[in-house]
C-alpha positions as CSV (number, residue, x, y, z in Angstrom):
1,M,0.0,0.0,0.0
2,T,1.3,3.5,-0.9
3,I,0.8,6.6,1.2
4,K,1.5,10.3,0.7
5,E,3.9,11.9,3.2
6,N,5.3,15.5,2.7
7,G,4.7,15.1,-1.0
8,D,6.7,11.9,-1.3
9,L,5.2,8.7,-2.5
10,K,6.3,5.7,-0.3
11,L,5.4,2.1,-0.2
12,S,4.9,2.3,3.5
13,K,6.3,4.3,6.4
14,K,8.9,1.6,7.0
15,L,9.7,0.1,3.6
16,H,11.1,2.4,1.0
17,Y,10.6,1.3,-2.6
18,A,14.4,1.3,-3.1
19,W,14.5,-2.0,-1.3
20,I,12.0,-3.5,-3.8
21,I,14.3,-2.2,-6.5
22,L,17.2,-3.9,-4.8
23,G,15.2,-7.2,-4.8
24,C,14.6,-6.7,-8.6
25,C,18.3,-6.2,-9.2
26,F,19.1,-9.2,-7.1
27,I,16.9,-11.4,-9.3
28,I,18.2,-10.0,-12.5
29,Q,21.8,-10.5,-11.5
30,A,21.1,-14.1,-10.5
31,A,19.5,-14.8,-13.9
32,T,22.2,-13.1,-16.0
33,T,25.7,-13.2,-14.6
34,G,24.7,-16.0,-12.2
35,I,23.6,-18.3,-15.0
36,Y,25.4,-17.3,-18.2
37,N,28.8,-16.7,-16.5
38,N,28.9,-18.7,-13.3
39,C,27.0,-21.8,-14.2
40,V,28.5,-22.8,-17.6
41,S,31.8,-24.2,-16.6
42,L,30.4,-27.6,-15.7
43,F,29.2,-28.1,-19.3
44,T,32.7,-27.5,-20.8
45,P,34.3,-30.8,-20.0
46,Q,31.2,-32.6,-21.3
47,I,31.3,-30.8,-24.6
48,L,35.0,-31.3,-25.0
49,K,34.7,-35.0,-24.5
50,E,31.7,-35.5,-26.8
51,F,33.1,-33.5,-29.7
52,G,36.9,-33.8,-29.2
53,F,37.6,-30.1,-29.1
54,S,40.8,-28.9,-27.4
55,N,40.5,-26.7,-24.3
56,G,42.4,-23.9,-26.0
57,A,40.2,-24.0,-29.1
58,F,37.0,-24.1,-27.1
59,S,38.2,-21.3,-24.9
60,W,37.8,-18.9,-27.8
61,T,34.0,-19.1,-27.2
62,M,34.3,-17.1,-23.9
63,T,37.0,-14.9,-25.4
64,I,34.7,-14.0,-28.4
65,R,31.8,-13.5,-26.0
66,A,33.9,-11.1,-23.9
67,L,35.3,-9.2,-26.9
68,V,31.9,-8.6,-28.4
69,S,30.4,-7.8,-25.0
70,S,33.1,-5.1,-24.5
71,T,31.6,-3.2,-27.5
72,S,28.0,-3.3,-26.2
73,L,29.2,-2.2,-22.7
74,I,30.4,1.0,-24.2
75,L,26.8,1.7,-25.5
76,V,25.0,0.9,-22.2
77,N,25.4,4.4,-20.7
78,R,24.2,6.0,-23.9
79,V,21.1,3.9,-24.7
80,F,19.8,3.1,-21.3
81,S,17.3,5.6,-20.0
82,Q,13.9,5.8,-18.3
83,K,12.2,5.5,-21.6
84,T,14.2,2.6,-23.0
85,Y,15.3,0.3,-20.2
86,K,12.3,-2.0,-20.1
87,K,12.3,-2.7,-23.9
88,I,16.1,-3.3,-23.9
89,Y,15.9,-5.7,-20.9
90,V,13.0,-7.7,-22.3
91,I,14.4,-8.0,-25.8
92,C,17.9,-8.8,-24.7
93,A,16.8,-11.3,-22.0
94,T,14.6,-13.1,-24.5
95,L,17.3,-13.3,-27.2
96,C,20.0,-14.4,-24.6
97,S,17.8,-17.3,-23.5
98,L,17.0,-18.5,-27.0
99,I,20.7,-18.2,-28.1
100,F,21.9,-20.0,-25.1
101,I,19.5,-22.9,-25.6
102,S,20.3,-23.1,-29.3
103,Q,23.7,-24.7,-28.5
104,I,22.0,-28.1,-27.9
105,F,21.8,-28.4,-31.7
106,Y,25.5,-27.6,-32.4
107,T,28.0,-30.1,-33.7
108,K,30.8,-27.8,-35.0
109,L,33.1,-25.6,-33.0
110,Y,32.4,-22.5,-35.2
111,Q,28.7,-22.7,-34.1
112,W,29.7,-22.1,-30.5
113,Y,31.8,-19.1,-31.7
114,I,28.8,-17.6,-33.4
115,E,26.6,-18.3,-30.4
116,N,28.9,-16.6,-28.0
117,A,29.4,-13.6,-30.2
118,L,25.6,-13.0,-30.3
119,L,25.3,-13.9,-26.6
120,G,28.1,-11.5,-25.7
121,F,26.5,-8.6,-27.5
122,F,23.1,-8.9,-26.0
123,M,24.4,-9.8,-22.5
124,G,26.4,-6.5,-22.4
125,F,23.1,-4.7,-22.1
126,I,21.7,-6.7,-19.1
127,L,24.7,-7.3,-16.9
128,T,26.2,-5.3,-14.1
129,V,26.5,-1.8,-15.6
130,P,22.7,-1.1,-16.0
131,L,22.1,-2.5,-12.5
132,N,24.8,-0.2,-11.1
133,L,23.1,2.8,-12.8
134,I,19.7,1.9,-11.4
135,L,21.0,1.3,-7.9
136,Q,22.9,4.6,-8.0
137,N,19.6,6.3,-8.9
138,W,17.8,4.7,-5.9
139,F,20.4,4.7,-3.1
140,K,22.2,7.9,-2.1
141,S,23.4,6.2,1.1
142,K,24.2,2.5,1.9
143,G,25.3,2.3,-1.8
144,G,28.0,-0.3,-1.0
145,F,25.5,-2.5,0.9
146,A,22.9,-2.3,-1.9
147,L,25.4,-3.0,-4.7
148,G,27.0,-5.8,-2.8
149,T,23.7,-7.4,-2.0
150,A,22.5,-7.2,-5.6
151,M,25.7,-8.5,-7.1
152,A,25.8,-11.4,-4.5
153,A,22.9,-12.9,-6.4
154,S,25.2,-14.3,-9.0
155,G,27.0,-16.2,-6.3
156,L,23.8,-17.5,-4.9
157,S,22.7,-18.6,-8.3
158,G,25.9,-20.5,-8.7
159,V,25.5,-22.2,-5.3
160,V,21.9,-23.3,-6.0
161,I,22.1,-24.0,-9.8
162,N,25.5,-25.7,-10.1
163,P,24.4,-28.8,-8.1
164,I,21.2,-28.9,-10.2
165,S,23.3,-28.7,-13.4
166,S,25.5,-31.5,-12.1
167,F,22.4,-33.6,-11.5
168,M,21.0,-32.9,-14.9
169,I,24.4,-33.7,-16.6
170,K,24.7,-37.0,-14.7
171,N,21.2,-38.2,-15.2
172,Y,19.9,-36.6,-18.4
173,G,22.9,-35.2,-20.3
174,W,24.4,-31.7,-20.7
175,R,21.7,-30.6,-23.2
176,S,18.9,-30.9,-20.7
177,G,20.9,-28.8,-18.3
178,I,21.4,-26.1,-20.9
179,I,17.6,-26.0,-21.7
180,L,16.8,-25.7,-18.0
181,L,19.2,-22.8,-17.4
182,G,18.0,-20.9,-20.4
183,V,14.3,-21.2,-19.3
184,I,15.1,-20.2,-15.7
185,S,16.9,-17.1,-16.9
186,F,14.0,-15.9,-19.0
187,V,11.3,-16.7,-16.4
188,L,13.2,-14.8,-13.7
189,I,14.0,-11.6,-15.7
190,V,11.1,-10.7,-17.9
191,P,8.2,-10.6,-15.3
192,V,10.4,-8.6,-12.8
193,V,11.4,-6.0,-15.4
194,L,7.9,-5.6,-16.8
195,L,6.0,-5.5,-13.5
196,V,8.2,-4.2,-10.8
197,L,11.5,-2.6,-11.9
198,K,11.7,1.2,-12.0
199,W,14.6,3.2,-13.5
200,S,14.6,6.0,-10.9
201,P,12.6,7.3,-8.0
202,E,11.4,10.3,-10.2
203,E,9.7,7.8,-12.5
204,N,7.0,7.4,-9.8
205,G,7.3,10.7,-7.9
206,M,9.5,9.2,-5.2
207,Q,12.8,10.3,-3.7
208,A,15.9,8.2,-3.4
209,Y,16.5,6.3,-0.2
210,Y,19.0,8.7,1.3
211,E,16.7,11.7,1.0
212,A,13.4,10.0,1.9
213,E,14.6,7.9,4.8
214,E,17.2,10.1,6.5
215,N,16.0,13.5,5.3
216,K,19.5,14.5,4.2
217,P,20.2,16.2,0.9
218,A,21.5,14.0,-1.9
219,I,24.7,16.0,-2.5
220,E,28.3,15.2,-3.0
221,T,29.8,14.4,0.4
222,Q,33.4,15.0,-0.7
223,K,35.2,16.6,-3.6
224,R,35.8,14.2,-6.5
225,S,38.0,14.3,-9.6
226,D,37.8,14.1,-13.3
227,S,41.5,13.4,-13.7
228,K,42.5,11.4,-16.8
229,S,45.4,9.9,-15.0
230,L,43.1,8.6,-12.3
231,I,40.7,7.2,-14.9
232,I,43.6,5.3,-16.6
233,K,44.8,3.9,-13.4
234,S,41.3,2.9,-12.4
235,I,40.8,1.1,-15.8
236,I,44.1,-0.8,-15.3
237,I,43.2,-2.0,-11.8
238,I,39.7,-3.1,-12.9
239,A,41.2,-4.9,-15.9
240,I,43.6,-6.9,-13.7
241,I,40.8,-7.8,-11.3
242,Y,38.7,-9.0,-14.2
243,C,41.6,-11.1,-15.5
244,I,41.9,-12.8,-12.1
245,T,38.3,-13.9,-12.3
246,Q,38.7,-15.8,-15.6
247,Y,39.6,-19.1,-13.9
248,T,35.9,-19.4,-13.0
249,Y,35.3,-20.7,-16.6
250,S,38.2,-23.2,-16.4
251,I,37.7,-24.5,-12.8
252,S,35.9,-27.7,-14.0
253,V,38.7,-28.4,-16.4
254,F,41.2,-27.8,-13.6
255,I,39.4,-30.2,-11.2
256,D,39.0,-32.8,-14.0
257,S,42.7,-32.6,-14.7
258,L,43.4,-33.6,-11.1
259,G,41.3,-36.7,-11.5
260,F,38.1,-35.7,-9.7
261,D,34.6,-36.3,-11.1
262,V,32.0,-33.8,-12.2
263,G,30.3,-34.0,-8.7
264,F,33.4,-32.7,-7.0
265,A,33.9,-30.1,-9.7
266,A,30.3,-28.9,-8.9
267,L,31.2,-28.8,-5.2
268,V,34.3,-26.6,-5.8
269,T,32.3,-24.4,-8.2
270,S,29.6,-24.0,-5.5
271,A,32.3,-23.1,-3.0
272,I,33.5,-20.4,-5.4
273,M,30.0,-19.1,-5.8
274,M,29.5,-19.1,-2.0
275,G,32.7,-17.0,-1.7
276,N,31.3,-14.8,-4.4
277,L,27.9,-14.5,-2.6
278,L,29.2,-13.8,0.9
279,G,32.1,-11.7,-0.4
280,K,29.7,-9.3,-2.1
281,I,27.5,-8.8,1.0
282,I,30.4,-8.6,3.4
283,L,32.7,-6.4,1.2
284,G,29.8,-4.1,0.3
285,N,29.2,-3.4,4.0
286,L,32.9,-3.0,4.7
287,I,33.2,-0.6,1.8
288,D,30.5,1.7,3.3
289,R,32.5,1.7,6.6
290,Y,36.2,1.7,5.5
291,G,36.2,2.7,1.8
292,A,36.9,0.8,-1.4
293,F,40.7,0.6,-1.4
294,K,41.3,-0.8,2.1
295,V,38.7,-3.5,1.5
296,M,40.1,-4.3,-1.9
297,N,43.6,-4.8,-0.5
298,V,42.5,-7.2,2.2
299,A,40.3,-9.2,-0.2
300,T,43.2,-9.4,-2.8
301,V,45.4,-11.0,-0.2
302,G,42.8,-13.8,0.3
303,I,42.7,-14.3,-3.5
304,A,46.5,-14.6,-3.7
305,I,46.3,-17.3,-1.0
306,S,43.7,-19.2,-3.0
307,F,46.1,-19.3,-6.1
308,L,48.9,-20.7,-3.9
309,I,46.6,-23.4,-2.6
310,F,45.5,-24.3,-6.1
311,S,49.1,-24.6,-7.1
312,F,50.5,-26.7,-4.2
313,L,47.8,-28.2,-2.0
314,T,45.4,-30.1,-4.2
315,N,43.5,-32.3,-1.9
316,K,39.7,-32.1,-1.6
317,A,39.5,-30.1,1.6
318,T,42.0,-27.4,0.6
319,L,40.5,-27.1,-2.9
320,V,37.1,-26.3,-1.4
321,I,38.7,-23.7,0.9
322,A,40.7,-22.2,-2.0
323,G,37.5,-22.1,-4.1
324,F,35.7,-20.1,-1.4
325,L,38.6,-17.6,-1.1
326,Y,38.9,-17.3,-4.9
327,G,35.2,-16.5,-5.1
328,T,35.8,-13.1,-3.6
329,S,37.6,-12.1,-6.9
330,M,34.2,-12.1,-8.5
331,S,32.9,-9.9,-5.7
332,L,35.6,-7.4,-6.4
333,A,35.0,-7.5,-10.2
334,S,31.3,-6.8,-9.6
335,L,31.6,-4.1,-6.9
336,M,34.7,-2.1,-7.7
337,P,33.8,-0.4,-11.1
338,G,30.7,1.2,-9.5
339,V,32.4,1.9,-6.1
340,I,35.5,3.4,-7.6
341,A,33.4,5.6,-9.9
342,E,31.4,6.7,-6.9
343,E,34.3,7.4,-4.6
344,C,36.8,9.0,-7.1
345,F,34.9,10.8,-9.9
346,V,32.5,13.7,-10.2
347,S,28.9,12.7,-10.8
348,N,28.6,13.9,-14.4
349,I,31.2,11.4,-15.7
350,R,30.6,8.4,-13.4
351,G,28.4,6.5,-15.8
352,E,30.8,7.0,-18.7
353,V,33.8,6.1,-16.6
354,M,32.1,3.0,-15.3
355,S,31.3,1.9,-18.9
356,Q,34.9,2.6,-20.0
357,M,36.3,0.5,-17.1
358,T,34.0,-2.5,-17.7
359,S,34.3,-2.4,-21.5
360,I,38.1,-2.2,-21.6
361,A,38.5,-4.6,-18.7
362,T,36.2,-7.1,-20.5
363,F,38.3,-6.8,-23.7
364,I,41.5,-7.4,-21.8
365,D,40.2,-10.3,-19.7
366,A,39.1,-12.1,-22.9
367,I,42.8,-12.2,-24.0
368,F,43.8,-13.3,-20.5
369,Y,41.3,-16.2,-20.6
370,L,42.9,-17.4,-23.8
371,M,46.3,-17.3,-22.1
372,I,45.0,-19.4,-19.3
373,S,43.6,-22.0,-21.7
374,Y,46.6,-22.3,-24.0
375,S,48.9,-22.4,-21.0
376,Y,47.1,-25.5,-19.9
377,D,47.3,-27.0,-23.3
378,I,51.0,-26.4,-23.5
379,F,52.1,-27.3,-20.0
380,G,49.3,-29.7,-19.0
381,S,48.8,-27.8,-15.8
382,F,47.4,-24.5,-14.5
383,Q,50.2,-24.0,-12.0
384,I,52.2,-21.5,-14.0
385,S,49.2,-19.3,-14.7
386,F,48.1,-19.6,-11.0
387,L,51.5,-18.3,-9.9
388,F,51.4,-15.5,-12.4
389,S,48.1,-14.5,-11.0
390,V,49.7,-14.2,-7.5
391,L,51.9,-11.5,-9.1
392,L,48.8,-9.8,-10.5
393,C,47.4,-9.7,-7.0
394,V,50.5,-7.9,-5.7
395,I,50.1,-5.4,-8.5
396,V,46.5,-4.8,-7.6
397,I,47.5,-3.9,-4.0
398,M,50.3,-1.6,-5.1
399,L,48.1,0.2,-7.7
400,S,45.1,0.6,-5.3
401,R,47.3,2.4,-2.8
402,K,48.5,4.8,-5.6
403,I,44.9,5.5,-6.8
404,E,43.7,6.1,-3.2
405,K,46.6,8.6,-2.6
406,E,46.1,10.4,-5.9
407,A,42.3,10.6,-5.4
408,K,42.9,12.3,-2.0
409,L,45.4,14.7,-3.4
410,L,43.2,15.7,-6.3
411,S,40.1,16.2,-4.0
412,D,42.0,18.6,-1.6
């Protein structure tokens, strides 16, 4: 029930509509990133075994998807608006579902290349950037918590759906699992977008959470920058974080290479998704309290430890623990573009900077994913690439300290 209070339209005196929007973003994130990115790795070993593709050749599917997605990500900030967002979401969600399911008919490697090119383009319009923009419209405080909670849905989706996918693969074959995932994605997204999701509070005569609930003005709380140097450094650090997440798509191949079955691969993948889920919620809250860069550094140490465990301690217990720690890399990749844009840059360029960060980072991580896959084909092990990623973690920590210092100096 809605009521009028001081000219503001509210859902009730206690529940601001911003929290309903957060629930919508949570569902959309679960049905997009959660399914199309975090639940597909279990199918890769099955496809490789059935058709005899090499891991390196098949890895081009995700690379092509990421490269094409990087182009559509550039357009998101320009085409999404209060007038267009529902149409874009419904059309892209429908096409993504149909394209994803169509792979059950494929027999040639080039067909997967075409599928992922199309999927990558349309996914770019429904992944994290538009959700960031919507949440920034609705939350002028508790932004880190809201973003972390919404992004955590992809982890929860992985935790819940990966065991279901494993069951489908074992009992009905990988094609049945693909159909199920595509249908789930469509059913979750379209009704929520059409019936509940709103682009901004102004669309229904409301105010954002900060203003309506705390009666504080929605103004800049600190000086922020438009420095090109700061933008470049931010793009680099986001690109490195995105690269670190690319093992998610190869984790089933890694577990299979150690001699474990698809059931244990699903367990490790679920551990990664649990780390992703809890990481986003916990890190989002910590960011609100301590700031982006301190939280990023602590999380990156945990990710480096996970790579060391993957390299040297490959028994079942340690692999599950490492998977959980590694999952926080996905938390950083989801949270940091929006949070860095919010903390470091003036409001009139935030959307553009966030699109640039995600687009360029997506392009670079596509190349890195190829390096991971071909490294495995050449050396028969992921150890070398794991250890290289430890070095990348060190670079992230060093670079984040530089960005934090530069942002403070420019804002003084």
